[in-house]
C-alpha positions in Angstrom: 8.6 -2.9 19.0 6.7 -5.4 16.8 7.6 -7.0 13.5 4.6 -7.9 11.3 5.3 -10.2 8.4 3.0 -10.7 5.5 1.1 -13.6 7.1 0.4 -11.7 10.3 -0.8 -8.6 8.3 -3.1 -10.8 6.3 -4.6 -12.2 9.5 -5.1 -8.7 11.0 -6.3 -6.7 8.1 -9.4 -6.9 6.0 -10.0 -5.0 2.7 -13.2 -3.3 3.8 -11.4 -1.7 6.8 -8.4 -0.8 4.8 -10.6 0.9 2.2 -12.2 2.9 4.9 -8.9 4.0 6.4 -7.3 4.8 3.1 -10.4 6.9 2.3 -9.8 8.8 5.6 -6.1 9.2 4.7 -6.9 10.6 1.3 -9.4 13.0 2.8 -6.8 14.2 5.4 -4.2 14.6 2.6 -6.6 16.7 0.5 -7.3 18.9 3.5 -3.6 19.4 4.1 -3.6 17.5 7.3 -0.7 15.2 6.4 3.0 15.8 5.6 4.1 13.7 2.6 7.4 15.0 1.1 8.4 13.8 -2.3 10.0 10.4 -2.3 13.8 10.2 -2.5 15.3 7.9 -5.1 18.9 6.7 -4.5 20.5 4.9 -7.4 23.1 2.2 -6.5 24.9 -0.7 -8.0 24.3 0.2 -11.7 20.6 -0.4 -12.2 19.3 -0.6 -8.7 17.2 2.0 -6.9 16.3 2.6 -3.3 13.1 4.6 -2.7 12.5 6.4 0.6 9.0 7.7 1.4 8.3 9.5 4.7 4.9 10.7 5.9 3.2 11.8 9.0 -0.2 12.8 10.3 -0.5 15.4 13.1 -4.2 14.3 13.4 -3.5 10.6 13.8 -0.3 11.2 15.8 1.8 8.8 13.8 5.0 8.9 11.7 5.8 6.4 9.0 8.6 5.6 6.6 8.3 3.3 3.6 11.4 2.0 1.9 11.4 0.1 -1.4 14.4 -1.4 -3.2 14.2 -2.1 -6.9 16.8 -4.5 -8.3 16.0 -5.6 -11.9 18.7 -8.3 -12.0 17.4 -10.1 -8.9 15.4 -12.8 -10.8 18.7 -14.2 -12.1 19.4 -15.1 -8.4 15.9 -16.3 -7.6 15.0 -13.1 -5.8 12.2 -10.6 -6.2 12.8 -7.4 -8.2 11.0 -5.3 -5.5 11.2 -5.6 -1.8 10.3 -3.1 0.9 9.3 -2.4 4.5 7.4 0.2 6.5 8.5 1.6 9.8 5.9 3.2 12.1 7.0 5.5 14.9 5.4 7.1 17.9 4.5 10.7 17.2 5.5 12.0 20.6 8.7 10.1 21.3 9.9 9.0 17.9 10.3 5.4 19.1 9.8 2.7 16.6 6.4 1.0 17.2 6.5 -1.6 14.4 8.3 -2.7 11.3 6.1 -4.3 8.6 7.1 -6.3 5.6 6.1 -4.1 2.7 4.8 -6.6 0.2 1.3 -7.4 1.6 0.9 -3.9 2.9 1.6 -2.4 -0.5 -0.8 -4.9 -2.2 -3.7 -4.1 0.1 -3.1 -0.4 0.2 -2.8 -0.1 -3.6 -5.9 -2.1 -4.0 -7.7 0.0 -1.4 -7.0 3.2 -3.2 -8.7 1.8 -6.2 -11.5 0.6 -3.9 -12.1 4.1 -2.7 -12.2 5.4 -6.2 -14.6 2.6 -7.3 -16.8 3.2 -4.3 -17.4 6.8 -5.2 -16.9 6.9 -9.0 -18.3 3.6 -10.5 -21.8 2.6 -11.2 -23.4 1.0 -8.2 -24.7 -1.9 -10.3 -21.3 -2.7 -11.9 -21.0 -6.5 -12.3 -18.0 -6.9 -14.6 -14.4 -5.9 -13.9 -11.5 -5.8 -16.3 -7.9 -5.5 -14.9 -5.1 -4.6 -17.2 -2.0 -6.0 -15.6 -1.1 -9.1 -13.5 0.6 -10.2 -10.4 0.2 -9.3 -6.8 -1.1 -5.8 -7.5 -3.9 -7.2 -9.7 -4.9 -9.5 -6.8 -5.2 -6.5 -4.5 -7.2 -4.5 -7.1 -9.6 -7.4 -7.6 -10.1 -7.9 -3.9 -10.8 -4.2 -3.4 -13.3 -4.0 -6.3 -15.1 -7.0 -5.0 -15.3 -5.4 -1.5 -17.3 -2.4 -2.8 -19.2 -3.9 -5.7 -21.0 -7.1 -6.4 -18.6 -8.2 -9.2 -19.6 -11.4 -11.0 -17.1 -11.5 -13.8 -13.4 -10.6 -13.8 -11.4 -10.2 -17.1 -7.6 -9.8 -17.1 
């Protein structure tokens, strides 16, 4: 089993490849070739939430589980509001293959979904991007848009 922190993921992944893979995953989902049950939300400790999101692909022969905790009071203690991880398991044996820190993976995957949409739905000659929002997700969105279009100006 391997543990991949954010730094290792950033070294191993590039946005163009992730956009391609996310496009394949969205296609498989639309064709009914994945199993993605609704996420479970477990409330705890007054305002906190724990989200559990399983998925699998018979075609890719992989099983995954993403967990995210949401603790709105964490900034008072110098901690992030959201943290998460992804567990990938072998399709045949169920053995854990890898545990990934969820922050970078969520950033690049969320950006890549927008990258797929931009690739197929935006004008090919688009040069200006406006992002409503901020933070790490905005960074992923900008990176994805710039991977599929020759963006010259970014507003946010």
